[in-house]
Steps between C-alpha positions, in 0.01 A plus 500: 500500500199724541199269459134593455224236530167591337148362519306660210143621536197345332394691190155642435506562128790739439515616863620344826278393788645690794219604738258253654730201464539268797786610721684170530873496554630223277752229594709431190698823471580536874623138493735577209622806691575281802698262278709788358853532647561806715748653257209582266236767564134410440183702451150362444225656287137386497315706241163435664640677808659790315682600180854404405777753436624362171796737481690421820851351498464120486728220381253208491121483494306184590135488390244249633261424212145367504325445167243771571789743555717382209456800271566745781804293603638521147453878500702528821769260377539677165534837676782384727683314223491816288697662784758220500369338820517119529147358518401162647145364484350209693171362629208307357485658154872467423484134604211435262626700196875551554588573137249785479624653825866464396441757224459770766775420752855378550413191705189294573455311828279191478285344774605578860742786454619529859719192451674644192534858624844470660663349189333760278646786707848348490478462123375859460795631702745299287338613175403147399123508538329197346183526296297261717524394865321208657568348840415144594130422471308481827782591742446445869377804690714478812726788589337782303593839649244737644398733211623862512159653554661816632595585140142484371348839410205644687172526305409851389129427441230449760313169498205390719656161583776489762859486387620139485832321474548189288667190638574165339462165678509258206549457126364262240162337440413133429193575286495497119270792418524553125497879526763535775869591463615376842606158371765655273606779734486346848475127434257217569643420844361691798788631713458672835754713682611393850245618755759662726631712210149619410433596861832686523408697190152587630653625824725731297206657313379827648143468371187348649352390166661228288424338166634152432593508131511120466328355192314253722517539878518209745523207260745340746252460784749375763751782452219756465355398836840559656522840331152614605554386859825696515330810353229525769713700749612742226147645469519591129207520262550340162341383178613232255405308188370150563288233339157369588645184656619698804139491618519120527713542815300684772790474746733671253247780441468564873878515531525738204250733661684494834821575310343818361347398165226748408447415134575260217507536124342168400541376145154357433566556126153370406176395668473197271647188660540318169720783374713475814574137415602580144731772638670227714447714807364364828330209326476312832347789694290367789265799533329741265582866460202621702596290802860620470388865514283428806797342677730791422235747616431291810854574616463869416726478192392727215492349151592660170390249239699489177316386186606470135268506198533384143586138578414260221169384646393848619189646339340839582298318770816470712477868596158457663614180672812662640323817610234298681766300684714802589208703640298224665810354668591854610855526371662807653669595173541339160742517211338432163754463218495380145715195431837633384740289291832611646797424274681175567207335679331183369184707443683744273660221301167319456306809393779596261494153342120524464523842333288665772736778612374843393843660546798266554688776687213671678729621782671737254177683407567866597127573535419212733371588848609218727241587764207406279385207291631490147460171309824337387348186343177358361312311771329180391158559659451876449629788292785721626254787541258283701792419730571869561133595535439222752801598710403868506139436598586236759762722664258791519226291655728323750624838624155661499367651822239224533762230462740661750231509769393143428857370522604678819353240745714225342723548803300575814562867592615392848785309334618801302732754655428870457771508235346195329157664481651822369705323235205291385295807416787721380647244261157402368418868454826570314441203269134591449606847379746350258250255350216751505711730283621221272214556251713779354797275427570432134652158440685450174353215298819317409335315212547829313132557426437808713526653842210409727391742770372301795175613654232428241548124503495465880182710507335254262614216723344674798167530319512132408570399858228718645253310282647174624508593870754592766860439406577418863290185500306411813495743787440868529 
């Protein structure tokens, strides 16, 4: 069979986000290609790297679907099915809402699709494709082949960040975050690949910059120490997603840095410790967020802090509190997102039962821009518009010129490489342009009352805060 594997692009309203997207070569599709028998031909399409030729001769199309890309995925699937091509869809979104996805394809793969891929191909060849495929839950990770990265397309758009290759060391997460889909898609048990297999794969990658795509890096401290020690001679630079508790282990941080770690996406989620306990995340944390950032920075590891807003005990004051923390603790970068009730998560089910969802199928809104805040539910402590206004203003101020200069010494300049210094300013500059221009974005008010053009409300907030004093708290 002639097989095409597709990763759809994120939508921006009715268009696709092609330029200025991070140039990260994903793992999932090259792994499926490596698991495909040699008597099939395989091509890979990543729409953020370049457009797909929807009219080429193909027998089977496999589409990896995230919720934010669902509508675009359905457009692709419907096009190929109209041509008589067999379409298979898998990933997080199909696992969470399989019946919806099944309306647009011939087969749906649930949870970890690499374990069901071989049987699916045999059934497709025999003409007996089943409607749903699901392998055993939480399979062991030994013996996975090296992904076929040679099949991945080259990006056609320039990006200021260096090209990076994704690699996977583990799956699963033991935490019970209400808003997260990992429990249903990857399981509650943390599983790590054998260290020697990870090292063999890294050695086969012809790229200096890596991104570990794990949901939570280094939760198995013993195995992770072995991995980091073995990575030191390979001299690769890499980033990963980790939790605050990594900072409790200074020896592990030093080993991570020696192994080539240059940055971490840290899920702070909120600056309010009481909220962390109600989220059942890191309730036994032995240090506060500020000390964790200082420890990461002390090893020369850049920090992108990830925060969510609209939690039940959030009020508009949370924006000032978070901005003060993020600037005063000199986070290198930050990701400020509204709380999103993804389908199938406990959060979605709770908000639906409470009648607080503004649009039960918000991911199918053709006008939604997934790069920007659009309320999907009624927060308890603020209005949906206050949530958007606070996010817009906070993002602008965090990426203001004054803030960028204040945050730069978070890592001593002598600890930053020339590339690290360049990336700090380039990425902050790119994000500052985006948020500076965001006053022109129109966000659809999904309560049906009107469309609200952002800009006027944040200006009023600015006036209010000037009367109250500096938004950055103490310090210049």
